[in-house]
N, C-alpha and C positions, 0 to 999 in steps of 0.2 A: 548720221548721228544728230541728235537734237542740238540746237544752238544755244539753248539756255543753260549756261554752265552750272548755275545753282541747282537746277533740276537734275542735271546729269550727276553732279557730285552727291546730292541728297540720295538719289536712287542707288548708286553704287556703294556709297558709305553705309547706307542702310543694309544693303545686301551682305557686305562684309561682316557686320556685327550680327545680323540675323543668322548667317551661316555659322558663325562662332557659337551662338546660343542655341543652335539646333532648330530655329524657327523656319529656316529654309535650308538648302543644301549648298555645299561648295560647287557641286555640279551645276546648279542653277546659276550661281554667280558666274561661272566660266561660260555657260551657254549664253547668258545675257551679254557678257563682255565680247564674245565672238561676233555678236550682231552689230557691233559698232563700226566694223570695217567690211568692205566687200569680200565675200567668200571667206570671212574671218574664221580662224581656228585658234582658240586660246589655250594656253598651257601654263601651269605652275610647274617649273622644272628646276633641276640643279645641275651644276657643272663643276667638276673637280679639275682645276688647271694643272695640278701636279701629276695626277694620274691620267689626264686627258680622257676622262670618262664622264658620263652623265646619264640622265634619264628624264623622259617626259613623264613626270610622276602623275599629274592630274591633267586631263585634257578635255577639250570640247571640239568636235568636228573631225578629229583624226581617227583613222581606222586602226584596229589592232595591228595590222600588218605594218602600217606606217610608223606606229609607235615602236614596234619591235625593231624595225630597220634603223630607226634613230638610236635606240638604246644600245644596240649591238654593234653599230658601225658609224653612222653619221655623226654621233656625238663627238667622235674623235677628230673629225675633220670640219666641224662647224666653223666657218670662217669668221663668224661674228664673235666667237668666244674669246679670242685673245684680248680684244678691247673691252668686252663685257667683264672680263676678270679683273680689270683695273679701273673701270669707269666709276664715277661718283655714285655712291649708294643713294638710292631714292630719286635719282634723276631719270625720267623717262626720255628715251631717244628713239629716233627712227633708224632703220637699217642703214640708210646712206650716210648717217652720221657715224656709223661704226665701220662701214666699208663702202667705198664708191661702187655704184651699180655696175660700171664697166669692168670692175675687177671681180665682182660677185658672179657675173654671168660666165666667167671663165673657169669657175670651180666645179668640181664633181658634185659638191653639195647642192649647187643650184640645178645642174642638169639632171641629176639622178634622184634628188629628194624633193626639191621645191617644185620643179616643173611638172612631174607626174602627179603631184597633189594639187595642181592648178594654182600654185602660189608663186610670188615673185619678190616679196618683201615682208617686212615685219616692223613692229614697234616693241620695245621692251623696257623693263626697269629691274635693277638689282635691289632686292628687298633686304637681304642679309648676306654678309660674307664672313666666313670664319675659316682660318687656316687653309686658304686656297680654294675653299668650296663656296660657290655663289649660289644663292637661291633666288630665282628670277620669275617674273611674270611677263608673258609675251603674248602678242596677238599677231599671228601670221595672216597675210592677206594677198590677194591678187593685185591690189592697188599699189602703185609705186609712190614715190614722194609726191604728196599732195597736201592740200589744206586739211583733209580728213585724217591723214596719218599723223600730221603734226598735232592736231587736236587730240587724237588718241594717245599720243606720247605725253601730252600735257595732263591728260586724265590720269595716266599711270603715275605721274609725278605726284598728283594730289592724293592718289590712293595709297601710295607707298608708306607713309607714316602709320596708317591704320593697319596695313598688312604687317608692318614691323611689330605693332602691338600684339597682333594675333600670334606671331611667333613667340613673343615673350610669354603670353598667356599659356600657350600649350606647353612650353618648356617649364614654367613654374608649376603648372598643374601636374605635369609628369613627375617633377621632383617631389612635390608635396604628397602625391598619391603613393609613390613608391616609398617615401620615408614613413608614411603611416603603415603601409603594408609590412615594411621591414620590422616595425615594432609589433604590429598586430599578429603576425604569424608566430611570434614567440620562439624563434629559432634558438635564442640564447638559452631557453629553458631545457633544450635537448642537446646543448653543447655543439650546435651547428652554426657556423658563421654564414651570413648572407650579405652579399654585395650586389647592388644594382648599378650596372654600367651602361652609359649612353654613348652618344656620338663622340668620336675621337678618344675612346677609352676612358672618358671622364666619369668619375664615381658620382652617382646621384644620391646613393644612400648606403650606409654601412651599419651593420648591427654591432653590438658591443663585443660579442665573441669574435666576429670577423676583424674588428679593430685590433684585438689582442693578437690575432694571427698575423695581421699586417705588421704590427710592431715587432713581432718575433723575426719576421723578415726572411724565413727560409722557404716559404711556399709562394707568397705573393708580396708585392710591395707597391708603394705609390711613388710617383715622381713629384718633384716640387710643384708641378702644374696641376696635380690632382689626378693624374692618369694611372690606371691600374696596369701592372705588369705581372705576369705569372712566371715563376722560376722554372719554366719548361718551355723550350722552343716550340714544341709541337702544340702544347695547350695555348700558348700565347698567340701563335699563328692562327689557330682556330678561332680564338676570341676576336682577332682583327678581321678575320674573314666573315664572322657572324655580324660584325658591326659595319661591314661594307654595305652601303645602301642597295647594291645590286646583288647581294648575296643569295646564293641558292644552296647554301650549306645545310647540313642536317640541323634540326631544331634542338637536338640534344647531343652532348658529347661529354665523356667522363675520362679523367686521367688520374694516375697516381703521381703526385708531385712531392717528393721527399716523404715525410711522415703523414701526409694528408691526401685525401681524395678531393679532387676538384671537379665539380659538375657544372657544365655550361648549358643554360636553357635560353634559347632564342625566343623572346616573347613575340607572339603574333599580335598585329594591330590592323585596324582598318586602314585603307590607303590614305585617307585624309589625315588621320592622326600621325601616320608614319611620315608623311611629308613634312609636317610642322615639327614633330617631336624628334624624329630620327629613330634609328634602331635602338633596341634595349636588350641587354643580355643579363640574366640572373646568374650570379656565380655563387654556388653553394660549396662551402668548405667544411670538411669534417675529418676527425681523426681517422687514419687508415687502419683497418683491421684486416688481418690476413684472410679471414673467411669471407670478406665482402666481395661482391662481384660488381663489375662495371654496369651501371644502369643502362638498360636498353629499352627504349620506349616501345618498340615494336614487339619485343619479347614480353614485356609487361602486359600489353594489350592482348596478345595471344594467350598468355598464361591465364588471364582472368576472363577470356572470351568477351571482351568489350566490343560493343558496336561502334560504328563510326561516330555516332552522336556522343556516346559515352567517352570515346577517345578525345573528342573535341573538348568535352567538359574537363577531362583530365589535364589536357594541355593548358586550358585556361587557369585551372586551380593551381597547378604547380608553377605557372607563370605569375601568380600573385593577383589574378583578376577576380573580381566579385561576380556573382551570378548575373547582376544587372549588366556588367561590362561584357561578359560572354554572350549574353542575349543580344545586346546592341550590335556586336560584331557579327553575330550569326544571322541577324535579322529575324530573330524569334522572340517569343514572349518570355518574360521572366519565369512564368509558371512552367513552361516547357523545359527550360534549362534547369530549374530546380528539380523537376521530375527526373531529368537525366543524371543530375548529380546524385540524387537519392539512389538511383539504380546503380551508379558507379560505386557508391559507398557499400551498397549491399553485396555487390559482386566481389569487392576487394576486402570485405570485412573491416573497412575503415569507418570509425565512428565520427570522424571530423576531418577537416582539411589538414590539421596538424598531424594526425595519425597517418594520413596519406603521404605527407611529406616525409614522415619517419620511414615509411616503407621505401620510398624512392631514394632517400638519403642513405639507405643501407642498414637501417635498424631492423630488428626482427618484426615480422608482421604481427599486428595486434591479435 
């Protein structure tokens, strides 16, 4: 690692904000951070102390197999996490400050996860903690306690306030974007309620019609802390599962709850936005009509003979995303996505995004 602290700080702070603004990538930030320690492997990850679960969300230097092993098993027995879950937010520490080395080497985590990866220690910092879930930045290394690891821990302390601002930015951006979409999609005009739900079931945005349905209280309700609850155990359980960061649940699910139809749409995101913003579920509420059928995305795709590209455009549009956002997530040009959307509209006879939503929400096809 360089010895000039100002140069170190300037470089990494620049990388944080350049990644935020899209001038470079978060992957480059992690790659560069990994280089600061011998055999370094860096990761932005999270841990839920109540569920004893977590995931290496964004990484540099770790293989897909190692990431999968951690996410499915080793996250539950990571011996550093008990103290990481209560340590001071924003304070970079070395592994031995979390757990003495002579205790670490006796753990399964050390022998079966760290050693096969050529690692023996780490430095880390907690960026954000919310309701038992910690979001952390760590550098794994083959180097034990040394001047280099302490310097790296101090670097993480200095970077923490900037990364905290990144979290706030993504969360505010997400809230503002979905609030705009809730108004722009004009669900109220077709008597359909729209609720955008994020991490911990907290409501990000709610349309006027949805607010009236909430006030009625027979289908959905909100808690004093702003969390959404559905008056159906099955539907509410599915909502919680979709909001789980490790979810592999279906992207669409519909239920009849009292006199309303409730449709849940799990919004797709790129993995960087997902780490900072968390999961998002769109909840569509509409009056139940006996003749309506539960929406099935696969049946809809098959019925209209949609290609995989057109199905991706469909998924993006009903998730409230613009052509630019769908293009960015797919790594394609805006013109390509616009062409796929145009083809989607032609096959479904929908003249607009609103008409497409009408069809999915159970209204008659245009």
